[in-house]
N, C-alpha and C positions, 0 to 999 in steps of 0.2 A: 712202407706198410700201410699208408693211407689209401683211401679209395675216393672216387669222385661220384657225386650224385648226378647222373646223366640228365635227370629231369630238369635240373637248373644249370646245365652247362651247354654252351654252344660255341660258336667261333669268336665270341666277344668275352665270354666269362666261363669260369670253371668253379664248381661248387665242391670244395675239398671237405670231406667228412673226416673230422678229427676225432670225434667220439659221439656217443649217444646224445643227440640234441646239441652238438657243438660243430659248427661249420665255419669255414673261412671262404669268402668269395674272392676269387682271384680274377681281376678284371683287366682288360687292355686299357691303357691310359686314356684313349679317346672315349671309350665307353664309361670309364670311371668319371671323367670330367662332366658327363651328362648328369651326374648326381649332385654336383656342387657348383656354386658360382665363384668359388675361391680357386686360386691357382693351385696346381699340384705341386707338392713339395719336391725340391731337388734333393734327392737322397744322398747325393755326393757331398752336400754342404750342411745338411741339417737332419735332425731326427724329431719325430713327433711321438712315436710309440715304440715300445719293445713288446713284441708278441711272445708270451711265455706259454709253453705247453709242458705238461708233466709226462714223465716216462715211468715205466714199471721197474727199471733197474738202471744201474750205472752203465751196464753194457748196452742197454737200449739207447741211452743218451748218446753214447759214442756212435752207435749204428745210425741213428737219425741224422746227426750232424755230418758224419762221413758221407752218407748218401746225398745230403744237400750240397756238400762241397763237390762231390763227383758229378752232380747234375748242373754245375755251373756257379754255385754260390761261393762265398769266400768266408774264411774264418773271421770272426769278429773279435774274439778274445780266446786266450788259452783256457783249457778246462780249469774250473775252480772246485777244489775239494775242501769242504768245511766240516768233514767228518760225517755229520748227520745229513748233509746236503751236498749233492754233486751237480754241477751244471757246466754247460758249454754253449757258446752262442755262435751264430753265423749270420751273414748277410745273404738274403736271397738274390736272385738275378736282377731284381729291381732296386736293390740296396736297402731293403727293409730288414730290421734286426729281429731275429728270433732267438729266444733263450729256451733251451731244452734242459729240464731239471728233474732230478730224482731226489725225493726226501724220504728218509727212513721213517717208518711209522713209529710214533711216540706212544708209549703205553701210559 
């Protein structure tokens, strides 16, 4: 259900629109390397971040993770249901961790 901002996307990068004023830049490794003098992390052996995004419902959590897995990602954990909060995570095709969660509104 996400879209890409074509103005900031080309053969080296894609600008994923997550929400209003929320974007994720998806870069080819060689292009990413041009932004840093440090080595790129081997996602098979280490983690630096978990990217968390919120969903509008439990159903949407499942839909997003299922689509990610169908597109080549891998499940990272089983779904976690804490009553007021539901989440499920996956690894994208480059091994980065994404957590998709839904939290009920507290009054």
